[in-house]
Each structure stands twice: as C-alpha cells, then as structure tokens.
C-alpha positions in Angstrom: -116.3 -43.6 32.8 -118.3 -43.2 29.6 -117.0 -43.0 26.0 -116.9 -39.1 26.1 -114.7 -39.3 29.2 -112.4 -41.9 27.5 -112.1 -39.7 24.4 -111.3 -36.6 26.5 -108.7 -38.6 28.4 -107.1 -39.8 25.1 -106.9 -36.2 24.0 -105.3 -35.1 27.3 -102.8 -37.9 27.2 -102.0 -37.4 23.6 -101.3 -33.7 24.3 -99.1 -34.7 27.3 -97.1 -37.2 25.2 -96.7 -34.7 22.3 -95.5 -32.0 24.7 -92.8 -34.3 26.0 -92.0 -35.5 22.5 -93.0 -39.1 23.3 -94.3 -41.5 20.6 -96.9 -43.8 22.1 -99.4 -46.2 20.6 -103.1 -46.7 21.4 -102.3 -49.6 23.7 -100.1 -47.4 25.9 -102.8 -44.8 26.1 -105.3 -47.4 27.0 -103.0 -48.7 29.8 -102.6 -45.2 31.1 -106.4 -44.6 31.1 -106.9 -47.8 33.1 -104.3 -46.7 35.6 -106.5 -43.7 36.4 -109.4 -45.8 37.7 -111.2 -44.1 40.6 -110.3 -40.6 39.2 -112.5 -38.3 37.3 -111.3 -36.8 34.0 -111.1 -33.4 35.7 -108.8 -35.0 38.3 -106.5 -36.4 35.6 -106.5 -33.0 33.8 -105.6 -31.2 37.0 -102.8 -33.8 37.5 -101.5 -33.3 34.0 -101.5 -29.5 34.3 -99.8 -29.7 37.8 -97.2 -32.2 36.4 -96.4 -30.0 33.4 -96.1 -26.9 35.6 -94.0 -28.5 38.3 -92.0 -31.4 37.1 -89.4 -32.2 34.5 -89.3 -35.9 35.5 -90.4 -38.6 33.0 -94.2 -38.8 33.1 -95.8 -41.7 34.8 -99.4 -42.3 35.9 -98.1 -42.1 39.5 -96.7 -38.6 39.0 -100.0 -37.5 37.4 -101.9 -38.9 40.4 -99.6 -37.0 42.8 -100.2 -33.7 41.0 -103.9 -34.2 40.9 -104.4 -33.2 44.6 -104.8 -36.5 46.3 -107.0 -37.3 49.2 -105.1 -37.9 52.4 -105.6 -41.7 52.1 -104.4 -41.7 48.5 -101.4 -39.5 49.5 -100.5 -41.9 52.3 -100.7 -44.8 49.9 -98.4 -43.1 47.4 -96.0 -42.2 50.3 -96.1 -45.9 51.4 -95.0 -46.9 47.9 -92.1 -44.5 48.1 -91.2 -45.9 51.6 -91.2 -49.5 50.3 -88.9 -48.5 47.4 -86.5 -46.7 49.8 -86.4 -49.8 52.0 -85.4 -51.9 49.0 -82.9 -49.3 47.8 -81.2 -48.2 51.1 -82.0 -50.9 53.7 -82.1 -50.2 57.4 -78.4 -49.5 57.9 -78.3 -46.2 56.1 -80.1 -43.1 57.3 -82.8 -41.5 55.1 -84.4 -38.2 54.8 -87.7 -38.0 52.8 -88.5 -34.6 51.3 -92.1 -35.2 52.4 -91.5 -34.6 56.1 -94.8 -36.3 57.0 -93.1 -39.6 56.0 -90.2 -38.9 58.5 -92.7 -38.2 61.3 -94.9 -41.3 60.5 -91.9 -43.6 60.4 -90.4 -42.2 63.6 -93.7 -42.7 65.4 -93.7 -46.3 64.2 -90.4 -46.9 66.0 -87.9 -45.6 63.4 -86.3 -46.4 60.1 -84.2 -49.4 61.3 -87.2 -51.0 63.0 -89.4 -50.6 60.0 -86.7 -52.1 57.7 -86.3 -55.1 60.0 -90.1 -55.9 59.9 -91.0 -59.3 58.8 -92.3 -59.3 55.2 -95.6 -60.8 56.5 -96.1 -57.8 58.8 -95.9 -55.2 56.0 -99.7 -55.1 55.5 -100.0 -54.1 59.2 -97.1 -51.8 58.9 -98.8 -50.1 55.9 -102.0 -49.6 58.0 -99.9 -48.1 60.9 -98.1 -45.9 58.5 -101.3 -44.6 57.0 -102.6 -43.9 60.5 -99.5 -42.1 61.6 -99.2 -40.2 58.3 -102.8 -39.0 58.7 -102.2 -37.8 62.3 -99.1 -35.9 61.3 -100.9 -34.3 58.3 -104.0 -33.3 60.4 -102.1 -31.9 63.4 -98.9 -30.6 61.8 -96.9 -32.0 64.7 -94.1 -34.4 65.0 -90.4 -34.7 64.5 -89.5 -34.2 60.8 -85.8 -34.6 61.1 -83.9 -37.2 59.0 -84.3 -40.8 60.1 -81.1 -42.5 61.3 -80.3 -45.9 60.1 -78.9 -48.7 62.3 -75.3 -47.8 61.4 -75.7 -44.0 61.3 -72.9 -42.2 63.1 -74.5 -39.9 65.7 -71.5 -37.5 65.6 -71.3 -37.2 61.8 -74.6 -38.5 60.4 -75.1 -38.9 56.7 -78.5 -39.4 55.2 -79.8 -40.4 51.8 -82.3 -37.9 50.5 -85.4 -39.5 49.1 -87.3 -37.3 46.6 -91.1 -37.9 46.8 -92.3 -35.4 44.2 -95.5 -34.8 46.2 -97.0 -31.4 46.4 -96.8 -29.6 49.7 -98.9 -31.4 52.3 -102.0 -29.8 53.7 -100.7 -29.4 57.2 -102.8 -27.6 59.8 -101.9 -26.7 63.4 -105.4 -27.5 64.6 -108.6 -28.5 62.8 -111.4 -26.1 63.7 -113.9 -27.7 65.9 -111.7 -30.7 66.6 -109.6 -31.0 69.7 -106.3 -32.9 69.1 -106.3 -36.5 70.4 -103.9 -37.6 73.1 -101.9 -39.3 70.4 -101.6 -36.0 68.5 -100.5 -34.2 71.7 -97.7 -36.7 72.2 -96.2 -35.6 68.9 -93.6 -33.3 70.4 -92.2 -30.9 67.8 -94.2 -28.7 65.5 -93.3 -29.0 61.8 -91.2 -26.2 60.5 -89.0 -25.9 57.4 -86.0 -25.0 59.5 -86.2 -27.9 62.0 -82.9 -29.4 63.0 
C-alpha cells in the first residue's frame, strides 16, 4: 500500500467515524489501517459502504471485512472466529443456531456441536482446518443439514437453542458448479439448504 492508498484509507475511515459520531485519534486510524492488510483500498471502501448500508452495530475492522465481500477462505476464517467465541460463551451443553447456516452444516459434518466443544485445545488447529474444508464444501454445493445444533444437554422433545448472530452477508451458495461434478463427500450431504428447513 503506497502513501496515496494510506491517505485514501484515512479519508474513508474518518468519514466512517464521523458518520457514527465517533471521536478517534490518528493512532486508532493507523491501527485500523494495519488491520486491513491483504485488502485493497477498494475492498475496504466496499466494506465500509456495505457496513453503513446494512449494519447498525458498533464498527469494527472485522465487520468491515465481512461486508467487503470476502473470499471463501476469508469467510471461513471469520466464521471460525465466530464459532470459537460461541464455544467460549455457550459451551457444549447448550444447543446453538448460527444465522450463517453454513456454520451449522460444517459443524454437523465434523461430528456436531458437543463433540467440537469437547475437542482438546491442542486439536483446535486441526479442527479449524476441518471446519474450513467442510464450510467450503457446504458453500460450493449448497447441500447439508442447516438445522440448529443440539448441545449435549439439549432436550430432544423441547429443544432450546442459543441464536448466534454472525453478521455475514448471504453466502454464495450454488446447487452445482458448472463443469464440476460434486464429489462423493458433497453427495453425502443429505439435505439441500433452504430457508424453511426444519
């Protein structure tokens, strides 16, 4: 990023903070600019515009990244961060329902919420990789079971789930990728995504 890009970013961030009536100093703006490493100024601008059009939440670099139109890998990484926070907040005994249904599918295909929460902390790097893979399969194929994830103590007759808001834009789900035949793994995902799945 050259000095013109940095100045443009400063201007965009200043406008964002001003629109939200936030007083920030140059050090905060510099920290925000550093948090956008790997993104172009156009990406950040798209993220700020998307955020301002679609969110009333307190602005964070993470929210701007989410609204920038992330690559599938970046989206999976953001989703994994949300999953880790939900593990800390709710634990494995309570059922959860992520509003990004791709997360529900990925976790279910990894063995479920309770099993993920019981994972040894040393395994989380591997669980992250598996989550990224499963999330990608669900996103590319649009198949899987998006229902809420029961916890270890979820009552099957009267289940209650904690809703986890992800603030991610709608996922780019496709039924089939043109010129690509679904893998055996994708064929095993039983239920096609739908908004009214039960």
